[in-house]
N, C-alpha and C positions, 0 to 999 in steps of 0.2 A: 473353564470356569468364567466366564460373562458371559456365555449364555444360557449356561446350568444344562446345557443338555446331556441327558444321560447313555453315554455309549455304549452300557448294553439293552438299550431297548431300539436301536442303529436295526437296521436290515441287513441279514448280512449272508452272501452263500459261500458252501466250502470250495476252496481252490481245489483241482485235483495236484496232486505230487508234481507233474513237469513243469505246471510254475512255478509251488513254492523252488523247486530247486533252480531256474530258471534268477530271479527272486535274490535266492542267498548269492548266487554270483554275484550279480552286480552289487550287491550291500557287500558282500568281502572284496570284492578286486575296487571297487569305489578309493577304498582308502590308501591306495596307494598311483592309484588311477590305469591300469593294465586288467582287463576283461579277462578271464580263460571261456570263454564256451564253446559247447559241446562237441569232439570232432572238429578244431578248427586252429587257428595255431592263436596266442596271445595277443589280442586287441587293442591301443591306448583307447582311454573313456571316449573323446571325442568323435573317433572310430568308429563305434559304438552307437554312438549317439546319432550317426550320419547311416548306420546300416541299419537299426532300426526303423529311423524315418521311410527309409529306400523303402523296406520290405513290407510296412506301411501302407507308403503311397503305391505298392503292386496292386494291394486290395482291393484299397478305396478310390485308386484316380483311374479316372475313364472306363468302370467295371457295372454290368447292369447288376440295379440288384437282386435277379433272379440269379443271377452267376454268384454273387456277395452268400444269399443263403442258401445256395448248395455245398458252399464254402465251411459255413456255419456250421449246419447240420452233422459236417462230416466232423468235425472239432467239438461238435457237443457227442457224438456217437463215441471218438474213440479216448476222450477222456471222461466220460459218464459226467459229463457238467451243463450245468442247467442251461437253461434257453439266456440266450445275450441281452443284454438290455441296451439300452441308450451308445449310439456308436460315440461318444465322447465319455464310457468311463475308462480308465486305464485300464482298468480289472481284463473289461475285453480284448483292452491292444495285448499286454503280457499277457494272456490265454493263446492269444493268434500267434504271436511270438515265441511259446515256448512250443506251440504247436508243432511252426515251421523248422525252429530247430531240432524239434524232438526228432529222432532219428533221419536226420541229416544223408545226403541232400534231398532224397525223397518225396518230404512232403511238403516241400518249396518246391518242388517241381510242380508235383499235383496241384498244387496252389497256381501256379503258374497257368494249367493247363483248364481243372478247371474256370478259372476268372476270364481266361479268354484276352490275357496281359500280353500288354506287347514283349518283346525280347531282352533281355537286362540292361544292354549298350541303349537301349532305343527307353530304356526305364531313367537310367542318370540324364537323361538331357531334363528332366523334371529341376534337377539341384544344381543349378550352374553358380550357384554362390558355395559350392564346396573348396579349400581350398585344396591343391592339386595332390596330395601325397592322401590325400583321405580319399579323394575320389575316386583315383589309383587302387586303393587298397579294397574299396569297398565295393568297383567294379569287379576286382580279383574276386570276392567271397561268390559273388553274385555269379560271376561266372564261370564258377567252378560246380554251383548248382544245376545250371544249362550253360554248357560250354558252346562258343559261335565256330568253331574248329569243324571241316568235315572230317567224318569217320573215314577209320579205313576200307578199301574195299570188301578183304576178308570178315568184315565183323556183323555182315548180315546179308544173306542171300538175296533177301526184297532190296539192298542198298542201292544195286547197279538200276532196278525200274524207280524204285522213291526218288533217287536225286536225279535222272534224266529226264523228270516228266516235266511237259512243256509247261505248264503250270504252277507254278510258286503256291505255296503257303495261302499269302494273302486273295491268292486266285481260289485256291478250294474253299475257302473262308466265304467269300463275296458268293461262292455257287447255292452254297448252303443257304445261307440267306434267301436266297431265290428260288429254290427247291419244297417244290410240295410235299415230297413222298418224306414225312419222317427218317421211315430207315437209310434212307440217301444221303441227309441230312447228314445225319450221327455216322454214316461209313465218312463224306467228305472232312467233315470237324475232325475225325479220329485220326487221317489221314494227313492232313494236313500239319497236325501234332509229330506225327513221323516225320512228314517232310522239313518241318522245323527245327530236329532235332532229338524229342522228348526222345527217352526210354518206349518200347514198345508197350512195355509191362503198364510202366503209368498210362502211357497213351490210352488206352484199355481202358483203366485203372478209372477215367477221365469220363470217358465216353457210357461206362454202365458196363462193359463187355469183359469176357475175360478176354486173357490174352491170348490163349490158343486160337479165338473166334478173331482176333485180329490179324493175327496169323495169317487167317485163311483166307481174307479179303485180301495182305497183301500178297499171299500166294494167286491168288486168280489175276489179279492186277498185274503182277509183273507173267505173268503168263498168256493173257488176253485182251489184257491195257486196261484203261481208269473203267468203261463202264462195265466189265465184267465184273468189278472186286464191288462197284454199288449196284449190281442189279442181284436179287436171290436166286440163288438157284430154282429153274425148273424141273421139276417133279418128275423123274420117270414111270413108265410101269413095267412091273414082271412080265415076261413072256410065263404061260404055262410051264414049259419045263425047268422053264428059271425057278419059279416061283417052289414047287414039286423038288428041285433040290435043295433050297435052302431049309425045307421043312423039313429033309432028311435031315440034314445038318444038325439041325434044331434039336431034333428029338432023338438025336446019338447023344448028348449031352449029360452029363450025370446025375442023377437027382440028387445024389447026396449031397455035390457040389454047392459050391455060391451061386443064386439065381443071378442070371444073365440082366445086363443092360440092352437098353434098347438100340443104343451106338455100336456096340458089339455088331449089330445082325444092319446097322445101314452102314458099317465100314466093312463087313464082308462083301453085300453087295454089290457094293460100289468094286473092292479089288475082283472080284470074280468076272462080273459082269460086267462094268463100268456104270451101273446103272443109281442113280439116289437117289434113295427112297425116301420117305417120309417118317417121321418120332411117329405117326401117328398107325403107320401100316408096319414099322416093327412091334412097337409092343404088344399091336392085334395079334401076331404069328407070335408071339412068345407066350403071350396069355393062352392061346387056344392048341400053339402045337409042343409048350415046354413039358419037361417029364416033372418038374416042377410040382409042388401040394397050391390046390387052386388057395387062393386068399380068401379069406373071408370078406365079406363087403358087409360092416356095420350099417343097419338102418340108421338113417337121418333122425338126430335129434328132435323133437316137435317143441316148437317154440311155445317155451312160457309165457303165457296170455297175462297180466294184473288185472288183481280181479276191480271187480266194480261194486263201491262202496257209496250207499245210499245217505 
């Protein structure tokens, strides 16, 4: 009323559904001071405020802008949300919290990994002013997302190797900073996340690879050491009898069945002869000797050139 500004002319952005649900939970629970967050027990209002401060602190404190941009791009993609604005906008903070709490605790684990943030127990050192009971509850929630305890030996066949590495996770990340080759940096950071206790699926997603790929790195490391996990495999060549046997196997496939993929040929060469062939070689063998109809290659479309007007 005093400034005579019309709210109908204010810029706006549509809010994603998880963000609206979180805001409604906060408004409903604020009346009695108890908030029920998804997949969590009911928390008192001061604890919720301290928890949100800690979670947003993970995002903004001691993190690199490039890592934050990667996290924001992931949130925008998952929520189909418009690009983030200023860091001071409360809507952006609410959308970050809604994404981290959505599908708890996977998104929070992924945020820690994408940001290369410190572990939860270390994060809590940023908040020395919290009351003792508030600190204990917030720390319990964060440790529920990324626990500190060691896993049982039967949790994964690669645990015995990754947990007995002489290099801790901090050393692996330091090695990654000094590494010039991008594929070695990527693998060192992924192994550091797993060494820290992050699930393999989340560590693989943070590294931008499939979980199966990270399991392959772990298997090679458990078999032949850290260098084997970091190096790309040296491709080998099939001998003439081996190639002939593989071609006969491909030719005997049913032409009415689904078309084979190259990884089937790669796996067959590995299991039969112990030879690692490239995907390009496997695709060429399928294209030349497979019984399926040849695919028609359409000519490239000509580039349309804009006309010039006088």
